Residue frames as a rotation matrix with the C-alpha (Angstrom) as fourth column:
MET 1
0.700 0.676 -0.231 21.46
-0.371 0.620 0.692 -6.07
0.611 -0.399 0.684 -48.61
MET 2
-0.009 -0.808 -0.590 24.83
0.170 0.580 -0.797 -7.22
0.985 -0.107 0.132 -47.14
ILE 3
-0.852 -0.311 0.422 24.73
-0.289 -0.393 -0.873 -5.21
0.437 -0.865 0.245 -43.99
GLU 4
0.030 0.959 0.282 21.13
-0.976 -0.034 0.217 -6.03
0.217 -0.282 0.935 -43.49
PHE 5
0.535 0.117 -0.837 21.94
-0.221 0.975 -0.005 -9.82
0.816 0.188 0.547 -43.75
ILE 6
-0.556 -0.788 -0.266 24.74
0.185 0.194 -0.963 -9.50
0.810 -0.585 0.038 -41.19
LEU 7
-0.732 0.254 0.632 22.53
-0.647 -0.549 -0.529 -7.63
0.213 -0.796 0.566 -38.83
ALA 8
0.420 0.887 -0.192 19.65
-0.810 0.462 0.362 -10.21
0.410 0.004 0.912 -39.39
PHE 9
0.232 -0.339 -0.912 22.13
0.180 0.936 -0.302 -13.20
0.956 -0.094 0.278 -38.58
GLY 10
-0.819 -0.553 0.153 23.30
-0.003 -0.262 -0.965 -11.36
0.574 -0.791 0.213 -35.46
ALA 11
-0.342 0.792 0.506 19.89
-0.915 -0.404 0.015 -10.65
0.216 -0.457 0.863 -34.38
GLY 12
0.541 0.436 -0.719 19.19
-0.350 0.894 0.279 -14.51
0.765 0.100 0.637 -34.67
LEU 13
-0.264 -0.725 -0.636 22.18
0.368 0.533 -0.761 -15.21
0.891 -0.435 0.126 -32.51
LEU 14
-0.879 -0.013 0.476 20.97
-0.383 -0.577 -0.722 -12.68
0.284 -0.817 0.502 -29.91
SER 15
0.182 0.980 -0.084 17.55
-0.843 0.199 0.500 -14.44
0.507 -0.020 0.862 -30.06
PHE 16
0.231 -0.219 -0.948 19.29
0.161 0.969 -0.185 -17.67
0.959 -0.110 0.259 -29.14
LEU 17
-0.705 -0.677 -0.210 20.84
0.383 -0.113 -0.917 -15.98
0.597 -0.727 0.339 -26.15
SER 18
-0.311 0.648 0.695 17.47
-0.558 -0.717 0.419 -14.52
0.770 -0.257 0.585 -24.95
PRO 19
-0.675 -0.086 0.733 16.02
-0.731 0.214 -0.648 -15.56
-0.101 -0.973 -0.207 -21.62
CYS 20
0.327 0.882 0.338 13.15
-0.704 0.466 -0.536 -17.53
-0.631 -0.063 0.774 -23.13
VAL 21
0.826 -0.023 -0.564 15.48
-0.406 0.669 -0.622 -19.68
0.392 0.743 0.543 -25.29
LEU 22
-0.108 -0.946 -0.306 18.95
-0.472 0.320 -0.821 -20.25
0.875 0.056 -0.481 -23.92
PRO 23
-0.546 -0.135 0.827 18.21
-0.817 0.306 -0.489 -21.36
-0.187 -0.943 -0.277 -20.30
LEU 24
0.303 0.812 0.499 15.49
-0.594 0.570 -0.567 -23.81
-0.745 -0.124 0.655 -21.82
ILE 25
-0.015 -0.356 -0.934 17.62
-0.963 0.256 -0.082 -25.25
0.269 0.899 -0.347 -24.51
PRO 26
-0.906 -0.412 0.102 18.26
-0.424 0.865 -0.270 -28.53
0.023 -0.288 -0.957 -22.57
GLY 27
-0.382 0.852 0.358 14.63
-0.130 0.334 -0.934 -29.01
-0.915 -0.403 -0.017 -21.95
TYR 28
0.401 0.406 -0.821 13.89
-0.813 -0.256 -0.524 -28.40
-0.423 0.877 0.227 -25.71
ILE 29
-0.399 -0.700 -0.592 16.59
-0.860 0.509 -0.021 -30.84
0.316 0.501 -0.805 -26.74
SER 30
-0.882 0.030 0.470 15.37
-0.270 0.786 -0.556 -33.39
-0.386 -0.617 -0.686 -24.37
TYR 31
0.007 0.981 0.193 11.65
-0.244 0.189 -0.951 -33.10
-0.970 -0.041 0.240 -25.51
ILE 32
0.397 0.059 -0.916 12.57
-0.903 -0.155 -0.402 -33.04
-0.165 0.986 -0.009 -29.22
SER 33
-0.459 -0.696 -0.552 14.82
-0.801 0.594 -0.082 -36.06
0.385 0.404 -0.830 -28.96
GLY 34
0.469 0.777 -0.419 12.50
-0.414 0.613 0.673 -38.07
0.780 -0.142 0.609 -26.75
SER 35
0.002 -0.632 -0.775 15.22
0.619 0.609 -0.495 -38.68
0.785 -0.478 0.393 -24.14
THR 36
0.894 0.189 -0.406 15.67
0.442 -0.523 0.729 -37.34
-0.074 -0.831 -0.551 -20.61
LEU 37
0.761 -0.641 0.099 18.45
-0.589 -0.746 -0.311 -34.87
0.274 0.178 -0.945 -19.97
ASN 38
0.303 -0.652 0.695 20.40
-0.649 0.393 0.651 -37.49
-0.698 -0.648 -0.304 -18.06
GLU 39
0.535 0.022 0.845 20.13
0.468 0.825 -0.318 -39.93
-0.703 0.565 0.431 -20.95
LEU 40
0.936 -0.242 0.255 21.39
0.085 -0.548 -0.832 -37.17
0.341 0.801 -0.492 -23.37
LEU 41
0.517 -0.798 0.310 24.39
-0.856 -0.479 0.194 -36.45
-0.006 -0.365 -0.931 -21.11
GLU 42
0.286 -0.386 0.877 25.24
-0.324 0.822 0.467 -40.11
-0.902 -0.418 0.110 -20.96
LYS 43
0.806 0.197 0.558 25.18
0.396 0.521 -0.756 -40.66
-0.440 0.831 0.342 -24.68
LYS 44
-0.269 -0.955 -0.126 28.32
0.493 -0.249 0.834 -40.27
-0.827 0.162 0.538 -26.74
THR 45
-0.981 0.016 0.194 26.26
0.164 -0.468 0.869 -39.08
0.105 0.884 0.456 -29.81
VAL 46
-0.285 0.931 -0.226 22.90
0.070 -0.215 -0.974 -37.45
-0.956 -0.294 -0.004 -30.12
ASN 47
-0.295 0.323 0.899 20.58
0.946 0.229 0.228 -37.84
-0.133 0.918 -0.373 -33.15
ILE 48
-0.732 -0.028 -0.680 20.45
0.096 -0.993 -0.063 -34.25
-0.674 -0.111 0.730 -34.49
PHE 49
-0.862 0.381 0.335 17.96
0.392 0.082 0.916 -35.04
0.322 0.921 -0.220 -37.32
PRO 50
0.184 0.966 -0.183 14.77
0.955 -0.132 0.265 -34.22
0.232 -0.224 -0.947 -35.22
ILE 51
0.059 -0.210 -0.976 16.60
0.565 -0.799 0.206 -31.10
-0.823 -0.563 0.072 -33.94
ILE 52
-0.930 -0.368 -0.004 17.31
0.165 -0.428 0.889 -30.04
-0.329 0.825 0.459 -37.54
LEU 53
-0.473 0.838 0.270 13.59
0.660 0.135 0.739 -30.55
0.583 0.528 -0.617 -38.41
PHE 54
0.332 0.490 -0.806 12.57
0.899 -0.422 0.114 -28.53
-0.284 -0.763 -0.581 -35.34
ALA 55
-0.429 -0.544 -0.721 14.86
0.269 -0.839 0.473 -25.72
-0.862 0.009 0.506 -36.56
VAL 56
-0.924 0.186 0.334 13.18
0.316 -0.121 0.941 -25.96
0.215 0.975 0.053 -39.97
GLY 57
-0.044 0.983 -0.180 9.83
0.921 0.110 0.373 -25.60
0.386 -0.150 -0.910 -38.39
PHE 58
0.409 0.253 -0.877 10.48
0.619 -0.783 0.063 -22.31
-0.670 -0.569 -0.477 -36.53
SER 59
-0.787 -0.607 -0.114 12.59
0.230 -0.459 0.858 -21.11
-0.573 0.649 0.501 -39.62
ILE 60
-0.527 0.694 0.490 9.25
0.775 0.157 0.612 -21.59
0.348 0.703 -0.621 -41.68
VAL 61
0.406 0.732 -0.547 7.37
0.896 -0.438 0.078 -19.34
-0.182 -0.522 -0.833 -39.16
PHE 62
0.059 -0.460 -0.886 9.90
0.379 -0.810 0.447 -16.58
-0.923 -0.363 0.127 -39.21
ILE 63
-0.853 -0.505 0.129 10.49
0.265 -0.208 0.941 -16.47
-0.449 0.837 0.312 -42.90
SER 64
-0.237 0.886 0.399 6.79
0.900 0.045 0.434 -16.34
0.366 0.462 -0.808 -43.48
PHE 65
0.506 0.299 -0.809 6.63
0.643 -0.756 0.123 -13.31
-0.574 -0.582 -0.575 -41.13
GLY 66
-0.449 -0.754 -0.480 9.39
0.158 -0.596 0.787 -11.69
-0.880 0.277 0.387 -43.33
ALA 67
-0.810 0.269 0.521 7.42
0.561 0.097 0.822 -12.29
0.170 0.958 -0.229 -46.52
THR 68
0.239 0.970 -0.032 4.35
0.948 -0.227 0.222 -10.82
0.208 -0.083 -0.975 -44.98
ALA 69
0.304 -0.185 -0.935 6.13
0.537 -0.777 0.328 -7.81
-0.787 -0.602 -0.136 -43.64
THR 70
-0.791 -0.575 -0.209 7.65
0.102 -0.461 0.882 -7.03
-0.603 0.676 0.423 -47.02
PHE 71
-0.540 0.677 0.500 4.38
0.792 0.209 0.573 -7.56
0.284 0.706 -0.649 -48.71
LEU 72
0.500 0.787 -0.361 2.51
0.859 -0.505 0.089 -5.14
-0.112 -0.355 -0.928 -46.49
GLY 73
-0.009 -0.486 -0.874 5.29
0.289 -0.838 0.463 -2.65
-0.957 -0.248 0.148 -46.75
SER 74
-0.866 -0.300 0.399 5.09
0.434 -0.055 0.899 -2.86
-0.248 0.952 0.178 -50.63
LEU 75
0.039 0.997 0.069 1.45
0.997 -0.044 0.069 -1.94
0.072 0.066 -0.995 -50.34
ILE 76
0.853 0.229 -0.469 2.62
0.374 -0.895 0.243 1.53
-0.364 -0.383 -0.849 -49.04
LEU 77
0.009 -0.947 0.321 5.71
0.976 0.078 0.202 1.81
-0.216 0.312 0.925 -51.17
ASP 78
0.183 -0.010 0.983 4.68
0.537 -0.836 -0.109 5.35
0.823 0.548 -0.148 -52.32
ASN 79
0.864 0.150 0.481 5.12
-0.337 -0.537 0.773 6.27
0.374 -0.830 -0.413 -48.49
SER 80
0.536 -0.627 -0.565 8.46
0.576 0.761 -0.298 4.65
0.617 -0.165 0.770 -48.33
TYR 81
-0.443 -0.601 0.665 10.08
-0.139 -0.687 -0.713 7.78
0.886 -0.408 0.220 -46.39
GLN 82
0.119 0.536 0.836 7.47
-0.907 -0.284 0.311 7.47
0.404 -0.795 0.453 -43.69
LEU 83
0.890 0.111 -0.441 7.81
-0.061 0.990 0.125 3.69
0.451 -0.084 0.889 -43.66
ARG 84
0.101 -0.943 -0.318 11.58
0.483 0.326 -0.813 3.98
0.870 -0.072 0.488 -43.14
ILE 85
-0.484 -0.218 0.848 11.16
-0.544 -0.684 -0.486 6.53
0.686 -0.696 0.212 -40.33
GLY 86
0.525 0.798 0.296 8.46
-0.777 0.309 0.548 4.46
0.346 -0.518 0.782 -38.73
ALA 87
0.710 -0.327 -0.624 10.68
0.224 0.945 -0.239 1.32
0.667 0.030 0.744 -38.91
GLY 88
-0.322 -0.915 0.244 13.51
0.132 -0.299 -0.945 3.22
0.938 -0.272 0.217 -37.34
ILE 89
-0.183 0.376 0.908 11.35
-0.826 -0.560 0.065 4.45
0.533 -0.738 0.414 -34.49
ILE 90
0.783 0.615 -0.091 10.07
-0.515 0.723 0.460 0.92
0.349 -0.314 0.883 -33.87
ILE 91
0.422 -0.738 -0.526 13.60
0.489 0.674 -0.554 -0.50
0.763 -0.023 0.645 -33.71
ILE 92
-0.570 -0.614 0.546 14.77
-0.215 -0.530 -0.821 2.18
0.793 -0.585 0.170 -31.28
ILE 93
0.215 0.663 0.717 11.75
-0.944 -0.046 0.326 1.51
0.249 -0.747 0.616 -28.96
PHE 94
0.911 0.119 -0.394 12.66
-0.080 0.990 0.115 -2.24
0.404 -0.074 0.912 -29.11
SER 95
-0.067 -0.993 -0.094 16.35
0.285 0.072 -0.956 -1.49
0.956 -0.091 0.279 -28.42
LEU 96
-0.424 -0.098 0.900 15.46
-0.669 -0.636 -0.384 0.58
0.611 -0.765 0.204 -25.32
GLN 97
0.723 0.644 0.250 13.31
-0.669 0.561 0.487 -2.43
0.174 -0.519 0.837 -24.07
ILE 98
0.691 -0.528 -0.494 16.33
0.386 0.847 -0.365 -4.70
0.612 0.062 0.789 -24.41
LEU 99
-0.366 -0.879 0.305 18.59
0.217 -0.399 -0.891 -2.24
0.905 -0.260 0.337 -22.69
GLY 100
-0.171 0.356 -0.919 16.06
0.968 0.232 -0.090 -2.08
0.181 -0.905 -0.385 -19.82
LEU 101
-0.988 -0.156 -0.019 15.46
0.157 -0.977 -0.142 1.73
0.004 -0.143 0.990 -20.26
ILE 102
-0.314 0.944 0.103 11.74
-0.943 -0.322 0.080 1.16
0.109 -0.072 0.991 -20.71
ASN 103
-0.929 -0.005 0.370 9.42
-0.132 0.939 -0.319 -1.69
-0.345 -0.345 -0.873 -19.75
LEU 104
-0.239 0.860 -0.451 6.57
-0.949 -0.108 0.296 -2.51
0.206 0.499 0.842 -22.16
LYS 105
-0.267 0.076 0.961 4.95
-0.670 0.702 -0.242 -5.47
-0.693 -0.708 -0.136 -20.44
PHE 106
0.808 0.588 0.044 3.33
-0.374 0.567 -0.734 -6.96
-0.456 0.576 0.678 -23.62
LEU 107
0.391 -0.767 -0.508 7.04
-0.703 0.107 -0.703 -7.47
0.594 0.632 -0.498 -24.97
ASN 108
-0.483 -0.709 0.514 7.71
-0.872 0.334 -0.359 -9.68
0.083 -0.622 -0.779 -21.90
TYR 109
0.355 0.819 0.450 4.95
-0.768 0.531 -0.360 -12.13
-0.534 -0.218 0.817 -22.69
GLU 110
-0.750 -0.544 -0.377 5.70
-0.661 0.644 0.385 -15.71
0.033 0.538 -0.842 -23.76
LYS 111
0.435 0.896 0.088 3.14
-0.881 0.443 -0.164 -18.29
-0.186 -0.006 0.983 -24.98
ARG 112
-0.644 -0.714 0.276 4.11
-0.672 0.700 0.242 -21.89
-0.366 -0.029 -0.930 -24.53
PHE 113
0.156 0.766 -0.623 2.42
-0.896 0.375 0.237 -24.61
0.416 0.522 0.745 -26.62
GLN 114
-0.119 -0.113 0.987 1.74
-0.620 0.785 0.015 -28.08
-0.776 -0.609 -0.163 -25.21
THR 115
0.202 0.148 -0.968 2.47
-0.937 0.316 -0.147 -30.77
0.285 0.937 0.203 -27.80
ASN 116
0.929 0.084 0.359 2.59
-0.188 0.946 0.263 -34.55
-0.318 -0.312 0.895 -27.91
ASN 117
0.027 -0.998 0.065 6.16
-0.676 0.029 0.736 -35.96
-0.736 -0.063 -0.674 -27.85
ASN 118
0.687 0.200 0.699 6.46
0.321 0.779 -0.539 -37.41
-0.652 0.594 0.470 -31.25
THR 119
-0.058 -0.893 -0.447 9.68
-0.256 -0.419 0.871 -37.27
-0.965 0.165 -0.205 -33.17
GLY 120
0.234 0.237 0.943 8.30
0.831 0.455 -0.320 -38.08
-0.505 0.858 -0.090 -36.74
ILE 121
-0.657 -0.600 0.458 9.44
0.754 -0.523 0.398 -35.96
0.001 0.606 0.795 -39.68
ILE 122
-0.246 0.646 0.723 6.22
0.462 -0.577 0.673 -34.03
0.852 0.500 -0.156 -39.90
SER 123
0.724 0.469 -0.506 5.57
0.611 -0.095 0.786 -33.78
0.320 -0.878 -0.356 -36.19
SER 124
-0.015 -0.843 -0.538 9.04
0.929 -0.210 0.304 -32.48
-0.369 -0.496 0.786 -35.52
ILE 125
-0.781 -0.178 0.599 8.56
0.492 -0.765 0.415 -29.62
0.384 0.618 0.685 -38.10
LEU 126
0.193 0.920 0.341 5.02
0.275 -0.385 0.881 -28.83
0.942 -0.076 -0.327 -36.71
ILE 127
0.635 -0.022 -0.772 6.34
0.771 -0.049 0.635 -28.77
-0.051 -0.999 -0.014 -33.17
GLY 128
-0.510 -0.851 -0.126 9.18
0.824 -0.525 0.214 -26.39
-0.248 0.005 0.969 -34.35
MET 129
-0.454 0.520 0.724 6.41
0.309 -0.670 0.675 -24.13
0.836 0.530 0.144 -35.97
ALA 130
0.603 0.772 -0.201 4.34
0.461 -0.132 0.878 -24.21
0.651 -0.622 -0.435 -32.71
PHE 131
0.288 -0.515 -0.807 7.41
0.864 -0.224 0.452 -23.31
-0.414 -0.827 0.380 -30.61
GLY 132
-0.649 -0.428 0.629 8.32
0.704 -0.652 0.282 -20.64
0.290 0.626 0.724 -33.24
PHE 133
0.027 0.780 0.625 4.94
0.180 -0.619 0.765 -18.91
0.983 0.092 -0.157 -32.59
GLY 134
0.775 0.277 -0.568 5.46
0.571 0.076 0.817 -19.34
0.269 -0.958 -0.099 -28.86
TRP 135
-0.164 -0.957 -0.238 8.82
0.959 -0.211 0.187 -17.75
-0.230 -0.198 0.953 -28.99
THR 136
-0.148 0.025 0.989 7.70
0.759 -0.638 0.130 -14.86
0.635 0.769 0.075 -31.06
PRO 137
0.842 0.501 0.200 6.22
0.227 -0.665 0.712 -12.68
0.489 -0.554 -0.674 -28.11
CYS 138
0.810 -0.502 -0.303 9.32
0.389 0.073 0.918 -13.21
-0.439 -0.862 0.255 -25.99
ILE 139
-0.242 -0.928 0.283 11.86
0.808 -0.031 0.589 -12.45
-0.537 0.371 0.757 -28.63
GLY 140
0.577 0.787 0.217 9.58
0.774 -0.444 -0.451 -9.76
-0.259 0.428 -0.866 -29.98
PRO 141
0.672 -0.350 -0.653 11.99
-0.217 -0.936 0.278 -6.70
-0.708 -0.046 -0.705 -29.70
ILE 142
-0.416 -0.901 0.124 14.76
-0.223 0.233 0.946 -8.58
-0.881 0.366 -0.298 -31.61
LEU 143
-0.518 0.223 0.826 12.56
0.764 0.554 0.330 -10.25
-0.384 0.802 -0.458 -34.28
GLY 144
0.565 0.825 0.015 10.33
0.703 -0.472 -0.532 -7.15
-0.432 0.311 -0.847 -34.63
SER 145
0.188 -0.616 -0.765 13.41
-0.365 -0.767 0.528 -5.00
-0.912 0.180 -0.369 -35.44
ILE 146
-0.770 -0.521 0.369 14.28
0.081 0.494 0.866 -7.41
-0.633 0.696 -0.339 -38.31
LEU 147
-0.148 0.816 0.559 10.67
0.926 0.313 -0.211 -7.48
-0.348 0.486 -0.802 -39.46
ALA 148
0.564 0.298 -0.770 10.75
0.206 -0.954 -0.218 -3.63
-0.799 -0.036 -0.600 -39.43
ILE 149
-0.430 -0.746 -0.509 13.70
-0.470 -0.296 0.831 -3.65
-0.771 0.596 -0.224 -41.80
ALA 150
-0.748 0.105 0.655 11.95
0.458 0.796 0.396 -6.27
-0.480 0.596 -0.644 -43.91
SER 151
0.286 0.953 -0.104 8.98
0.722 -0.286 -0.630 -4.08
-0.630 0.105 -0.769 -44.27
THR 152
0.405 -0.193 -0.894 11.17
-0.351 -0.936 0.044 -1.44
-0.845 0.296 -0.446 -46.12
GLU 153
-0.628 -0.637 0.447 12.40
0.126 0.484 0.866 -3.94
-0.768 0.600 -0.223 -48.71
ASP 154
-0.217 0.577 -0.787 11.11
-0.855 -0.501 -0.132 -3.52
-0.471 0.645 0.602 -52.18
SER 155
-0.012 0.427 -0.904 10.60
-0.714 0.630 0.306 -7.20
0.701 0.649 0.297 -52.99
ILE 156
0.822 0.418 0.387 9.26
-0.565 0.514 0.645 -10.22
0.071 -0.749 0.659 -51.10
ASN 157
0.597 -0.712 -0.370 12.53
0.459 0.681 -0.571 -12.28
0.658 0.171 0.733 -52.07
LYS 158
-0.279 -0.816 0.506 14.54
-0.119 -0.493 -0.862 -9.75
0.953 -0.301 0.040 -50.07
GLY 159
0.190 0.511 0.838 12.21
-0.937 -0.160 0.310 -10.07
0.293 -0.844 0.449 -47.06
ILE 160
0.982 0.157 -0.101 12.45
-0.131 0.965 0.226 -13.85
0.133 -0.208 0.969 -47.15
GLY 161
0.343 -0.894 -0.289 16.27
0.398 0.417 -0.817 -13.67
0.851 0.165 0.498 -47.39
LEU 162
-0.219 -0.357 0.908 16.47
-0.626 -0.663 -0.412 -11.33
0.749 -0.658 -0.078 -44.48
LEU 163
0.436 0.516 0.738 14.43
-0.899 0.292 0.326 -13.69
-0.047 -0.805 0.591 -42.29
SER 164
0.881 -0.180 -0.438 16.36
0.031 0.945 -0.325 -16.65
0.473 0.273 0.838 -43.63
PHE 165
-0.149 -0.963 0.226 19.55
0.020 -0.231 -0.973 -15.14
0.989 -0.140 0.053 -42.25
TYR 166
-0.188 0.168 0.968 17.81
-0.910 -0.400 -0.107 -14.47
0.369 -0.901 0.228 -38.98
SER 167
0.883 0.466 0.060 16.52
-0.463 0.841 0.280 -18.09
0.079 -0.275 0.958 -38.77
LEU 168
0.461 -0.774 -0.434 20.10
0.255 0.584 -0.771 -19.30
0.850 0.244 0.466 -39.52
GLY 169
-0.328 -0.672 0.664 21.42
-0.377 -0.551 -0.744 -17.19
0.866 -0.495 -0.073 -36.74
LEU 170
0.063 0.510 0.858 19.05
-0.998 0.058 0.039 -18.87
-0.030 -0.858 0.513 -34.37
ALA 171
0.888 0.417 -0.196 19.14
-0.443 0.890 -0.112 -22.34
0.128 0.186 0.974 -35.89
ILE 172
0.306 -0.837 -0.453 22.82
-0.174 0.419 -0.891 -23.00
0.936 0.352 -0.018 -36.18
PRO 173
-0.672 -0.652 0.350 23.59
-0.524 0.085 -0.848 -22.74
0.523 -0.753 -0.398 -32.49
PHE 174
0.206 0.759 0.618 20.41
-0.940 0.329 -0.092 -24.39
-0.273 -0.562 0.781 -31.47
VAL 175
0.854 0.085 -0.514 21.45
-0.318 0.866 -0.386 -27.47
0.412 0.493 0.766 -33.58
LEU 176
-0.139 -0.988 -0.064 25.01
-0.221 0.094 -0.971 -27.27
0.965 -0.121 -0.232 -32.37
SER 177
-0.419 0.015 0.908 23.84
-0.897 -0.161 -0.412 -27.15
0.141 -0.987 0.081 -28.72
GLY 178
0.703 0.664 0.254 21.91
-0.690 0.724 0.018 -30.39
-0.172 -0.188 0.967 -29.30
TYR 179
0.718 -0.508 -0.476 24.77
0.018 0.697 -0.717 -32.15
0.696 0.506 0.509 -30.98
LEU 180
-0.447 -0.867 -0.222 27.23
0.251 0.117 -0.961 -30.99
0.859 -0.485 0.165 -28.20
ILE 181
0.526 0.829 0.189 24.83
0.007 -0.227 0.974 -31.01
0.851 -0.510 -0.125 -25.35
GLN 182
0.545 -0.368 -0.753 27.48
0.833 0.338 0.438 -31.86
0.093 -0.866 0.491 -22.74
LYS 183
-0.575 -0.810 0.119 29.67
0.807 -0.585 -0.079 -28.88
0.134 0.051 0.990 -23.76
PHE 184
-0.260 0.592 0.763 26.57
0.151 -0.755 0.638 -26.70
0.954 0.281 0.107 -24.01
MET 185
0.698 0.580 -0.420 25.64
0.512 0.006 0.859 -27.27
0.501 -0.814 -0.293 -20.45
ILE 186
0.007 -0.747 -0.665 29.03
0.940 -0.222 0.260 -25.98
-0.342 -0.627 0.700 -19.31
PHE 187
-0.703 -0.266 0.659 28.87
0.590 -0.736 0.332 -23.12
0.397 0.623 0.674 -21.84
SER 188
0.076 0.892 0.446 25.42
0.306 -0.447 0.841 -22.01
0.949 0.072 -0.307 -20.69
LYS 189
0.657 0.084 -0.749 26.34
0.749 0.033 0.661 -22.03
0.081 -0.996 -0.041 -16.99
ASN 190
-0.283 -0.880 -0.380 29.30
0.846 -0.416 0.334 -19.85
-0.452 -0.227 0.862 -17.67
LEU 191
-0.646 0.034 0.763 27.35
0.601 -0.593 0.536 -17.60
0.471 0.804 0.363 -19.87
LYS 192
0.284 0.884 -0.371 24.66
0.875 -0.081 0.477 -16.80
0.391 -0.460 -0.797 -17.35
ALA 193
0.114 -0.358 -0.927 26.86
0.735 -0.597 0.321 -14.18
-0.668 -0.718 0.195 -15.56
LYS 194
-0.774 -0.586 -0.239 27.35
0.293 -0.667 0.684 -12.37
-0.561 0.460 0.689 -18.82
MET 195
-0.159 0.824 0.544 23.69
0.985 0.168 0.033 -12.10
-0.064 0.541 -0.839 -20.02
LYS 196
0.501 0.387 -0.774 23.48
0.491 -0.864 -0.114 -8.45
-0.712 -0.323 -0.623 -18.90
MET 197
-0.335 -0.742 -0.580 26.52
-0.239 -0.529 0.814 -7.51
-0.911 0.411 0.000 -21.10
ILE 198
-0.838 0.065 0.542 25.08
0.515 0.426 0.744 -9.50
-0.182 0.902 -0.391 -24.10
ASN 199
0.264 0.960 0.098 21.69
0.955 -0.246 -0.164 -7.68
-0.133 0.137 -0.982 -23.70
MET 200
0.319 -0.253 -0.914 23.63
0.095 -0.950 0.296 -4.36
-0.943 -0.181 -0.279 -23.50
PHE 201
-0.744 -0.667 -0.038 25.53
-0.052 0.002 0.999 -5.18
-0.666 0.745 -0.036 -26.71
GLY 202
-0.598 0.555 0.578 22.54
0.795 0.501 0.342 -6.45
-0.100 0.664 -0.741 -28.51
GLY 203
0.396 0.845 -0.359 20.38
0.816 -0.503 -0.284 -3.53
-0.421 -0.181 -0.889 -27.55
SER 204
0.017 -0.583 -0.812 23.08
-0.011 -0.812 0.583 -1.02
-1.000 -0.001 -0.020 -28.45
LEU 205
-0.864 -0.450 0.224 23.45
0.161 0.175 0.971 -2.44
-0.477 0.876 -0.079 -31.79
LEU 206
-0.119 0.907 0.404 19.61
0.988 0.068 0.140 -2.29
0.099 0.416 -0.904 -32.56
LEU 207
0.454 0.331 -0.827 19.69
0.524 -0.850 -0.052 1.31
-0.721 -0.410 -0.559 -31.30
ILE 208
-0.437 -0.707 -0.556 22.42
-0.195 -0.529 0.826 2.25
-0.878 0.470 0.093 -33.71
THR 209
-0.809 0.138 0.571 20.46
0.555 0.496 0.668 0.44
-0.191 0.857 -0.478 -36.47
GLY 210
0.197 0.980 -0.028 17.38
0.949 -0.198 -0.245 2.51
-0.245 0.021 -0.969 -35.78
ILE 211
0.258 -0.203 -0.945 19.21
0.044 -0.974 0.222 5.71
-0.965 -0.099 -0.242 -35.84
LEU 212
-0.767 -0.639 -0.061 20.85
-0.073 -0.007 0.997 4.74
-0.637 0.769 -0.041 -39.12
MET 213
-0.438 0.711 0.550 17.44
0.896 0.393 0.206 3.85
-0.069 0.583 -0.809 -40.62
ILE 214
0.537 0.701 -0.469 15.94
0.684 -0.688 -0.245 7.19
-0.494 -0.189 -0.849 -39.67
THR 215
0.203 -0.596 -0.777 18.97
-0.258 -0.798 0.545 9.05
-0.945 0.090 -0.316 -41.01
ASN 216
0.979 0.169 -0.109 18.94
-0.167 0.377 -0.911 6.90
-0.113 0.910 0.398 -44.20
GLN 217
0.214 -0.976 -0.048 22.53
-0.977 -0.215 0.009 5.80
-0.020 0.045 -0.999 -43.41
LEU 218
0.422 -0.003 0.907 22.10
-0.339 0.927 0.161 2.09
-0.841 -0.375 0.390 -43.19
GLN 219
0.916 -0.149 0.374 23.00
0.397 0.486 -0.779 1.56
-0.066 0.861 0.504 -46.92
ALA 220
0.695 -0.691 0.198 25.83
-0.559 -0.693 -0.456 4.06
0.452 0.206 -0.868 -46.55
LEU 221
0.252 -0.584 0.772 27.27
-0.847 0.252 0.467 1.87
-0.467 -0.772 -0.431 -43.86
GLY 222
0.697 0.069 0.714 27.02
0.160 0.955 -0.249 -1.10
-0.699 0.288 0.654 -46.15
TYR 223
0.915 -0.351 0.198 28.84
0.132 -0.204 -0.970 0.54
0.381 0.914 -0.140 -48.90
TYR 224
0.471 -0.731 0.494 31.59
-0.859 -0.508 0.068 1.65
0.201 -0.456 -0.867 -46.38
LEU 225
0.330 -0.287 0.899 32.04
-0.523 0.738 0.427 -1.99
-0.786 -0.611 0.093 -45.26
LEU 226
0.841 0.022 0.540 32.25
0.395 0.657 -0.642 -3.26
-0.369 0.754 0.544 -48.81
GLU 227
0.836 -0.540 0.098 34.94
-0.342 -0.652 -0.677 -0.73
0.429 0.532 -0.730 -49.63
TYR 228
0.017 -0.842 0.539 37.24
-0.988 -0.099 -0.123 -1.93
0.157 -0.530 -0.833 -46.79
MET 229
-0.522 -0.199 0.830 36.19
-0.364 0.932 -0.006 -5.57
-0.772 -0.305 -0.558 -46.69
PRO 230
-0.260 0.449 -0.855 35.21
-0.965 -0.112 0.235 -6.57
0.010 0.886 0.463 -50.30
PHE 231
-0.954 -0.098 -0.283 34.97
-0.107 0.994 0.018 -10.21
0.279 0.048 -0.959 -49.38
LEU 232
-0.659 0.752 0.004 31.69
0.065 0.062 -0.996 -9.43
-0.750 -0.656 -0.089 -47.70
GLN 233
-0.411 0.544 -0.732 30.10
-0.853 -0.512 0.099 -8.76
-0.321 0.665 0.674 -51.13
SER 234
-0.765 0.136 -0.629 29.53
-0.222 0.862 0.456 -12.39
0.604 0.489 -0.629 -51.71
ILE 235
-0.850 0.491 -0.190 26.97
0.373 0.308 -0.875 -12.29
-0.371 -0.815 -0.445 -48.78
GLY 236
-0.275 0.771 -0.575 24.77
-0.276 -0.636 -0.721 -9.88
-0.921 -0.039 0.387 -50.43
C-alpha cells in the first residue's frame, strides 16, 4: 500500500494545482471566511477553522467515493485480473487527457454550487461537501485514476485509506494557502507560467502508473522502494 498512498497524496497535490482549483483559491478562501479578498490581505492572521472544516467536507466526499469504489470492486473480485487491466486502461486514458493528447469533453466539465455564505461548523462542512461534488468532474482524470486503484483493493479500509491520503494531498495546501494568503497570492502568480510543466509531470506519472498496473508491476515498485528506502515502510 505504501507506493499507492504516495501516489494518492501526489494526486491530491496535483488536483490542488488543477485549473479549477488553484486559480480560484482566493475566491474560495474569501467565501469561506466571510471576508473580501482585500480584507484578507490586510489582516495579519486569518481564521483557518472554517477553512479546515471546508477541507473536512470535501474529504468526506472523496473518501466516500473511495469506499464505494472498493466495495464495487470487491463484488467482482473473482475477475481481479480483468479489473486490474481495466483500471490500468482507465488511468492511461485519464493521463492522456491531462497530457493534452486526447480531449474528452465530459472530463472538462465543472459544476459549481451556489450556497449561502454561512461559516457555522455544520454549514462549513456542508459547503465543503458541495464544492467537493462540484470539483469532481473537473479533477475527474486525477481523482478517477485514484478511484480506479481503489477499486482493485481487497478491503474497504484500504480504499478509505487511499482516498484519505488523496484528500490530505488536496487539503493541506488548501488550508496553508488560506493561512498564508498573502504569500499564496505571490506563489500562484509565479506558478501560472509553470502550469503546463506541472500537467506534463502529473500526466506522465499517471501514465506510468497505468502501465505498471496493466503489467502488474505496481507492487513490485513498492517493494523496490522499501528495499532502498526502508523508512517509507511506516507510511504503509
